N, C-alpha and C positions, 0 to 999 in steps of 0.2 A: 572611755574604756569598764571593761567589768571588774567586779573584787578578785577576781584567781590575776590578772595579768597586773595590774596593781600591787599584790605581791612579787611575782614571778621578775616585777623587772622593777622593786622599788629602789634597789640598789642604784641606778640608774635614773631614773628618773628623778628619785633626787635629788645628785650631781645636776642632774640639768634643767632639775624648778630654781637653786642656788643660784646656780650661769641666771635663768633669766631674770629670776626675784629675791635681789640679793637681804634684802627689808625679809623674807622665812626663817626665821630661828630653825635650831633644831632641836626645840621642842614643838615648834612647830611641826615641823616635819617629823615627829616621833611616830613610828607605825609599827605595831602589834599583829598576828595573822587575830581569822576577825574585826576588830578592832577597826575596819575600813572607811567607815559612817562616820566615825569619830574622827579621820582624819580630812574628811575632803570632806563636813561637816569647819573642821579648823579650815582649811585651805580658802572655803568661801570665807570668813570669814575676814582670813586678814587678805586677803585677795580681794576684797570684794564683789567680787562675779556671785550667781548662782549657780547653781550644781549642772547644772548641762554646760552652763563657760569653762567650771574647772572638768568637769568630764573632758571637754572638746581642748583644755590647752594636755589634756592629761595625755586624750592619743593624739597629739602629735607627737610628743616627745616619745611615746613610748613605743 
């Protein structure tokens, strides 16, 4: 999923991530425009997934 799609769909993606991964916190899911790389890195670390896996998860949800 590209950065523009993350920003456009973030509220919906955030809710879906919280449902599927209750271990995620508000801090893990904090998003600011232009800070997509930091968000993806936090998700990788928290979910113990690589970038491709996180992108895949987001694409399925979005």
